N, C-alpha and C positions, 0 to 999 in steps of 0.2 A: 503494499498500500505506501503511494508515494504522498509526502506531504505537499502543500502549495510550493514551499522553499525549495525541496528536492525537485519538483517539477520543475519550477522555473530554472535551477539550474542545470538541470539535464536539457531543456530546450535551448536555453544559452549557448551551452557546448556543443549543441547538435548544429545551430545555425553555424556558428565560429567554424567547426569542422567543414561541414557544407561548403561554406564560404571559401575556406582554403583547397578543398578540391577545385572549385571551380575556377580560381586563380590559377591554380596548376596546369588545368586543361587549357590555360591561355597563355602559359608561358613560353610556348615555342614560338609565339610569333603572331602576327594578324593573318589568319586564314585565308582573307581576301585579299592579300598582297601577293599579285600575280607576278611579281617581278621575281619570284624563285622560281626553278623549276621542280616539279613534283616526281615523287617517287617513279612514277611510270606514266609519263605524257611530257609532251612538249608546250611550252608557254608561246609557239608560233602562233601567230592571228590565223592559221588556218584551223587551229584546235577547238574543240567544242569543250568548254569547262563545265564540268559536271561538280556540284555542290551536295554535302548532306549537314545534316544536324549534327549536334553533337550529343549523339544517341547512337548507340552501338548497332542497333537494328538496321536505322535510316542508314547507317555507312556501308552495311552488308548490302543492302539493295542498291545504293549508290555505286557501288563496285562492280556488281553485277552489270549495272547499266553500261559503265566504263567498259569492262572486259568484252562484254557482247559486241560494244562498238567497234572496239580494237579489235576484235576476231573478224569484224567484216570491214577492216581497212579505213576506219574513220580515225583520226589523230584525237587524242582525250588529254585534258587536262584536270587533273584532282584538285579540288578544292573543298576538304572536307571537315567535317567538327566546326562549322561555322558558328552555330549557337540555335537561337529559335528564331521565330518568325521576323520578330523586328529587327533583326540583323540581316537575313538573307533575304527577303522578298523585295527589298531596296535594290539588292544588287542583282535580283533576276529582273527587276521591271527595267533598270539601266544598262543589262546587257554585261555586267562583271562576271556574272554567274548566268550559266543559259540552261541548263537541265539541272532538275532537283527531284527526289523523290516525296510526294507530298501524300497527306491523308485527306480524301476528299470531305468529309464533315468537318474536321478542325480548320480547312482552308476556307470551306466556305463560310463558317461562321467568322473567320477573322475578316473577311471583306463585307459580310453581311451578318451581324449579331443578331438581328431580328428576323433571320429566315424561318419560315415554318416547313421548311423540306425535312423530313426524317429518314424515308427510306433510301437505300443505296442508288435507286433509281432516278429519285427525284433530287436527291442532292448532285449527283452528278450532272442533270440536265440543268439546275440552278447555279451550277459552277461559270458555265458558259457566258450569263449576263452579268455575274458578279465579279469577274476578273478585269482588272484594268486592262486598257489597251496595251499591247505588244506581248502580254501573256497569253498562254493556251493551255488546257491540258490533252495529252493524247488520251489513249484507251485506258480505262481503269481496270485494275485487277480483280480477280476473285480474292485475293488475298485481302484481310483485314487486320486493322491494328489499331483499335480505338481505346480512346481514354473509358476506363471502368473504375469503379468504385469497391475497395477490397479491405475484408477485416478478417481478424484471426478466427480460425474455427472455435476456439475458446469463447471468443466474443459472442459469435453467432450463436452458439449453444446457449450461453449463460442469458442472452437478451433474446431468444427466440427472433433473429435478426437473418432473414434471406434476402431480401429486397430491401431499396431504398426507401421504401413506404414505411416499412417496419420500424425505421431509424425514430420516427415520431413518437414511440411508444418507449423510448429507451429514457429514463429518469436521470439517469448521471450525465454530465456535460461530456460533450463530445468534441473533439478536435479533428480536423481533416490537415493531412499532411500532403505536401506535392509541391512541385517547383512556383519558385515565387510568382508567374504569371498566373497561375491557377487562380490566386484570389480573386481577379477580376474578369477570369472568363464567364462565360454565360452558364457554364454548367458548373460552376465554384458555388461557394458559400450563399451567394444571391439567389444561383439557380436551385439550391438545393432547399431555400427558405421557400422562394415562389412556388414551385413546382412540387414539393413534399411537406412542406411547412415543417422543415428540419433545420433546427438553429446550429450552428457549428461554430468553433473558434478555427485557427487557422496558425499553422505553423509551416515556414517555409523550409523545404529540403532539396537541395538542388543536385538530385540525380538522377530525375527521372525514374524513379520506382527503383531504384538499384538498392545496393546493400545498407546505405544509411535511412532509407526509406523502410525497408523491411524492419531493421534491428530498431526503429522508432517504435513501429506497429506493435513488435515483440514485446519491448520495453512498457508498452502502454502510455508512453509519450503520446502518442497519438492514438486514436483508436479507428480511424478509418484513412486509407491512403488513395491515393489516385495512381494506378499501373495500367500501361499499357495493354491491352486484351492478349499480345503475343507473346508476352514476356513468360519463359518459362518458371519464372521464379514463384507464380502464383502457384503451379501444381507442385514444384519442390516444397514450397514451404507451408502445403497444405492451407491456402488462403481461401476464403469463402469470396466469390465475385458476386456483390448483390446484384439481383434483377432490377431493371429499371422499365417497370410497365408503364411510365408515363412518357418515355421518351427522352430523358433530359441529354442524354448522349446523343448524337447524330451518327447514321450509319457512317463509317469512316474507312472506306477502301484504300489501298495504297494506289496512287496516281501519278503518273509523271508530268511534272509542271515544267513548261517549256517556254523560253524567250522565242517568239514567234520569228526571229530573224534565224535563228538555230534550227529550225523545223523543215529542214530539207526531208526529202522522200528517204534518202537513203540512212537519216537517223531515224525518222518517225517509225519507217518499216521494221527495223531492228529492236526499238523499244516497245512497239506494240506487241511483236512476239514474246517478248519477255514478259511482258504484264497478262499476257493470255497464259502463259505457262504458270506462272506465281501463283500457289494455292495458299490458303489460309493454313493448312497442316504445314506446307513446306516451310512459311514464314516461321512457324513455331520450332520447327525442327532447326532452322537457320539460327536463330537467338539460342536455341539450346546449343547448339555449337560453339556460339561464341562465350555464354555463360558457364555453360559446365564443363567443356572441352578444351575451353581456352584458346580455340583456333582463330588466326587472325582473319579479317574480312577478305582480304584476296584470296587466302585458301579456300576459305567456305565459297566464296563466289565461284572459283575455278572449280569446284567438287561439282554444285550445284549445276552448272551449264554444262558440263561433261554428261552429267547423269539425265538432263532433259535434252540433250542433242538436238538444238532448235536449229543449228546453221550447220 
């Protein structure tokens, strides 16, 4: 049982560690600095610049795009681990980055927070009208990786909680943990309140559902965390993903976002084939290879492309 003082110290320590992790991730330099040549690709004007979020699963997909294009004779520059949308979407709009693996629901909510689209097809259709001039999406993939709220099995059993609706019945204070931007997202604390009449506090944990997030949940520093649905940590740690009967979260399929200047047939044909082949089950397996087997993104991507044999 934590006292208020103990909990406060733990939260402060957690935030400090999270900040240190974030700073460490930035210490290698500006990922948008194209003055340096990437590990596998030229920075010549003819190369297509592929970016990724600072999220291992997103980097794996970006690496699949890169290798698939290289296998088909397209020159690629990698600019991975850029960060979140506020950092990389302006770079896509001005052409500094040209191709990026995105997630349809979250991308739509970024540009249209008031959207009423919920299903996979409706979200994808709405994106066409929401994107700014100069950006377009290619074919969406069957693979999904959307935000989800998770609790420990112990919390679920003790409070009879299996859905977000059930949280309204919990009498003890609830704290939500997730990346800092979650606090202002439509499905964050305000969304929980307006959709499910659930009031939560918020603790920023800057590792996208990684080990700091899992530990905070296990320690009961937070009771509810945001983890992407394709993360193998959910199963590995026996977490309970809460059902979302009122559609707080939009359907979020993996979808390539591209600057229209780079959307040549030789690029779009390759990426659309990749998207069609990537399944939800594949994505969980690819993520598990990273998290549990500690394989590198380039090895994971190479193995998957050899398995599906698209080209």
